[in-house]
PDB file of N, CA, C, O and CB in Angstrom:
ATOM      1  N   MET A   1      69.234 152.472  62.255  1.00  0.00           N
ATOM      2  CA  MET A   1      69.728 152.961  61.436  1.00  0.00           C
ATOM      3  C   MET A   1      70.106 154.286  61.174  1.00  0.00           C
ATOM      4  O   MET A   1      69.252 155.147  61.389  1.00  0.00           O
ATOM      5  CB  MET A   1      69.247 152.628  60.839  1.00  0.00           C
ATOM      6  N   ALA A   2      71.267 154.651  60.733  1.00  0.00           N
ATOM      7  CA  ALA A   2      71.585 156.265  61.250  1.00  0.00           C
ATOM      8  C   ALA A   2      71.074 156.841  60.153  1.00  0.00           C
ATOM      9  O   ALA A   2      71.092 156.061  59.201  1.00  0.00           O
ATOM     10  CB  ALA A   2      73.247 156.822  61.551  1.00  0.00           C
ATOM     11  N   PRO A   3      70.469 158.263  59.820  1.00  0.00           N
ATOM     12  CA  PRO A   3      70.347 158.954  59.019  1.00  0.00           C
ATOM     13  C   PRO A   3      71.036 159.590  58.146  1.00  0.00           C
ATOM     14  O   PRO A   3      72.058 160.059  58.647  1.00  0.00           O
ATOM     15  CB  PRO A   3      69.961 159.386  59.359  1.00  0.00           C
ATOM     16  N   PRO A   4      70.830 159.950  56.332  1.00  0.00           N
ATOM     17  CA  PRO A   4      71.760 159.695  55.676  1.00  0.00           C
ATOM     18  C   PRO A   4      72.724 161.000  56.083  1.00  0.00           C
ATOM     19  O   PRO A   4      72.276 161.777  56.926  1.00  0.00           O
ATOM     20  CB  PRO A   4      71.328 159.434  54.233  1.00  0.00           C
ATOM     21  N   GLU A   5      73.703 161.189  55.649  1.00  0.00           N
ATOM     22  CA  GLU A   5      74.709 162.426  55.877  1.00  0.00           C
ATOM     23  C   GLU A   5      74.911 163.170  54.928  1.00  0.00           C
ATOM     24  O   GLU A   5      75.598 164.185  54.810  1.00  0.00           O
ATOM     25  CB  GLU A   5      75.954 162.142  56.228  1.00  0.00           C
ATOM     26  N   GLU A   6      74.004 162.380  53.956  1.00  0.00           N
ATOM     27  CA  GLU A   6      74.444 163.919  52.236  1.00  0.00           C
ATOM     28  C   GLU A   6      72.849 163.098  51.699  1.00  0.00           C
ATOM     29  O   GLU A   6      72.359 161.998  51.442  1.00  0.00           O
ATOM     30  CB  GLU A   6      76.860 163.502  50.330  1.00  0.00           C
ATOM     31  N   GLY A   7      72.496 164.803  51.784  1.00  0.00           N
ATOM     32  CA  GLY A   7      71.015 164.789  51.157  1.00  0.00           C
ATOM     33  C   GLY A   7      70.099 163.964  52.915  1.00  0.00           C
ATOM     34  O   GLY A   7      69.418 162.970  53.166  1.00  0.00           O
ATOM     35  N   SER A   8      70.411 164.614  53.340  1.00  0.00           N
ATOM     36  CA  SER A   8      69.806 164.666  54.672  1.00  0.00           C
ATOM     37  C   SER A   8      68.061 165.707  54.440  1.00  0.00           C
ATOM     38  O   SER A   8      67.933 165.780  55.662  1.00  0.00           O
ATOM     39  CB  SER A   8      71.221 165.569  55.868  1.00  0.00           C
ATOM     40  N   SER A   9      67.279 166.174  54.113  1.00  0.00           N
ATOM     41  CA  SER A   9      66.957 166.628  53.450  1.00  0.00           C
ATOM     42  C   SER A   9      65.714 165.930  52.099  1.00  0.00           C
ATOM     43  O   SER A   9      64.700 166.518  51.724  1.00  0.00           O
ATOM     44  CB  SER A   9      68.072 167.037  53.343  1.00  0.00           C
ATOM     45  N   GLY A  10      66.225 164.512  51.582  1.00  0.00           N
ATOM     46  CA  GLY A  10      65.955 164.361  50.789  1.00  0.00           C
ATOM     47  C   GLY A  10      65.765 163.979  49.216  1.00  0.00           C
ATOM     48  O   GLY A  10      65.106 163.212  48.514  1.00  0.00           O
ATOM     49  N   THR A  11      66.776 165.016  49.104  1.00  0.00           N
ATOM     50  CA  THR A  11      67.032 165.650  47.808  1.00  0.00           C
ATOM     51  C   THR A  11      68.223 165.075  47.392  1.00  0.00           C
ATOM     52  O   THR A  11      68.617 165.345  46.257  1.00  0.00           O
ATOM     53  CB  THR A  11      67.122 167.158  47.823  1.00  0.00           C
ATOM     54  N   GLY A  12      69.016 164.164  48.259  1.00  0.00           N
ATOM     55  CA  GLY A  12      70.209 163.745  47.538  1.00  0.00           C
ATOM     56  C   GLY A  12      70.107 161.985  47.753  1.00  0.00           C
ATOM     57  O   GLY A  12      71.001 161.147  47.870  1.00  0.00           O
ATOM     58  N   LEU A  13      68.720 161.867  47.746  1.00  0.00           N
ATOM     59  CA  LEU A  13      68.759 160.375  48.408  1.00  0.00           C
ATOM     60  C   LEU A  13      69.172 159.341  46.783  1.00  0.00           C
ATOM     61  O   LEU A  13      68.714 159.739  45.712  1.00  0.00           O
ATOM     62  CB  LEU A  13      66.747 159.891  49.328  1.00  0.00           C
ATOM     63  N   THR A  14      70.002 158.126  46.838  1.00  0.00           N
ATOM     64  CA  THR A  14      70.609 157.356  45.556  1.00  0.00           C
ATOM     65  C   THR A  14      69.400 156.703  45.509  1.00  0.00           C
ATOM     66  O   THR A  14      68.471 156.991  46.264  1.00  0.00           O
ATOM     67  CB  THR A  14      72.074 156.352  45.625  1.00  0.00           C
ATOM     68  N   LEU A  15      69.337 155.593  44.427  1.00  0.00           N
ATOM     69  CA  LEU A  15      68.610 154.886  44.099  1.00  0.00           C
ATOM     70  C   LEU A  15      68.215 153.698  45.184  1.00  0.00           C
ATOM     71  O   LEU A  15      67.140 153.311  45.644  1.00  0.00           O
ATOM     72  CB  LEU A  15      69.085 154.592  42.986  1.00  0.00           C
ATOM     73  N   GLU A  16      70.305 153.099  45.472  1.00  0.00           N
ATOM     74  CA  GLU A  16      70.070 152.403  46.874  1.00  0.00           C
ATOM     75  C   GLU A  16      69.308 152.203  47.887  1.00  0.00           C
ATOM     76  O   GLU A  16      68.551 151.303  48.251  1.00  0.00           O
ATOM     77  CB  GLU A  16      70.597 152.600  47.404  1.00  0.00           C
ATOM     78  N   GLU A  17      69.887 153.939  48.571  1.00  0.00           N
ATOM     79  CA  GLU A  17      69.325 154.269  49.186  1.00  0.00           C
ATOM     80  C   GLU A  17      67.538 154.191  49.624  1.00  0.00           C
ATOM     81  O   GLU A  17      66.834 153.732  50.524  1.00  0.00           O
ATOM     82  CB  GLU A  17      69.859 154.996  48.929  1.00  0.00           C
ATOM     83  N   ILE A  18      67.387 154.990  48.295  1.00  0.00           N
ATOM     84  CA  ILE A  18      65.514 154.780  49.017  1.00  0.00           C
ATOM     85  C   ILE A  18      65.113 152.909  48.590  1.00  0.00           C
ATOM     86  O   ILE A  18      63.946 152.518  48.624  1.00  0.00           O
ATOM     87  CB  ILE A  18      63.827 156.308  47.665  1.00  0.00           C
ATOM     88  N   LYS A  19      65.747 152.394  48.387  1.00  0.00           N
ATOM     89  CA  LYS A  19      65.531 150.889  47.844  1.00  0.00           C
ATOM     90  C   LYS A  19      66.209 150.489  49.624  1.00  0.00           C
ATOM     91  O   LYS A  19      65.340 149.728  50.050  1.00  0.00           O
ATOM     92  CB  LYS A  19      66.730 150.240  45.927  1.00  0.00           C
ATOM     93  N   ASN A  20      66.985 150.603  50.446  1.00  0.00           N
ATOM     94  CA  ASN A  20      67.400 150.042  51.484  1.00  0.00           C
ATOM     95  C   ASN A  20      65.949 150.781  52.120  1.00  0.00           C
ATOM     96  O   ASN A  20      65.085 149.925  52.306  1.00  0.00           O
ATOM     97  CB  ASN A  20      69.074 150.356  52.026  1.00  0.00           C
ATOM     98  N   GLU A  21      65.489 152.246  52.506  1.00  0.00           N
ATOM     99  CA  GLU A  21      64.656 152.453  53.010  1.00  0.00           C
ATOM    100  C   GLU A  21      63.221 151.830  52.781  1.00  0.00           C
ATOM    101  O   GLU A  21      62.149 151.741  53.381  1.00  0.00           O
ATOM    102  CB  GLU A  21      64.804 153.442  52.945  1.00  0.00           C
ATOM    103  N   ALA A  22      63.635 151.551  51.909  1.00  0.00           N
ATOM    104  CA  ALA A  22      61.733 151.085  51.428  1.00  0.00           C
ATOM    105  C   ALA A  22      62.070 149.742  51.688  1.00  0.00           C
ATOM    106  O   ALA A  22      60.996 149.197  51.435  1.00  0.00           O
ATOM    107  CB  ALA A  22      60.916 151.353  49.434  1.00  0.00           C
ATOM    108  N   VAL A  23      63.160 148.477  52.163  1.00  0.00           N
ATOM    109  CA  VAL A  23      62.883 147.765  52.762  1.00  0.00           C
ATOM    110  C   VAL A  23      62.864 147.706  53.888  1.00  0.00           C
ATOM    111  O   VAL A  23      62.263 146.774  54.423  1.00  0.00           O
ATOM    112  CB  VAL A  23      63.182 147.218  52.492  1.00  0.00           C
ATOM    113  N   ASP A  24      63.851 149.183  55.039  1.00  0.00           N
ATOM    114  CA  ASP A  24      63.973 148.895  56.158  1.00  0.00           C
ATOM    115  C   ASP A  24      61.303 149.154  56.536  1.00  0.00           C
ATOM    116  O   ASP A  24      60.534 148.701  57.385  1.00  0.00           O
ATOM    117  CB  ASP A  24      65.717 150.361  57.019  1.00  0.00           C
ATOM    118  N   LEU A  25      61.185 149.759  55.718  1.00  0.00           N
ATOM    119  CA  LEU A  25      59.797 150.149  56.380  1.00  0.00           C
ATOM    120  C   LEU A  25      58.810 148.980  55.782  1.00  0.00           C
ATOM    121  O   LEU A  25      57.618 148.962  56.089  1.00  0.00           O
ATOM    122  CB  LEU A  25      59.226 151.866  55.910  1.00  0.00           C
TER     123      LEU A  25
END
């Protein structure tokens, strides 16, 4: 799983990205 190109600092995460991360964790 590659790190997000945008919002790498965690400020530009979208709901879908957060959900994907939650599922991955």
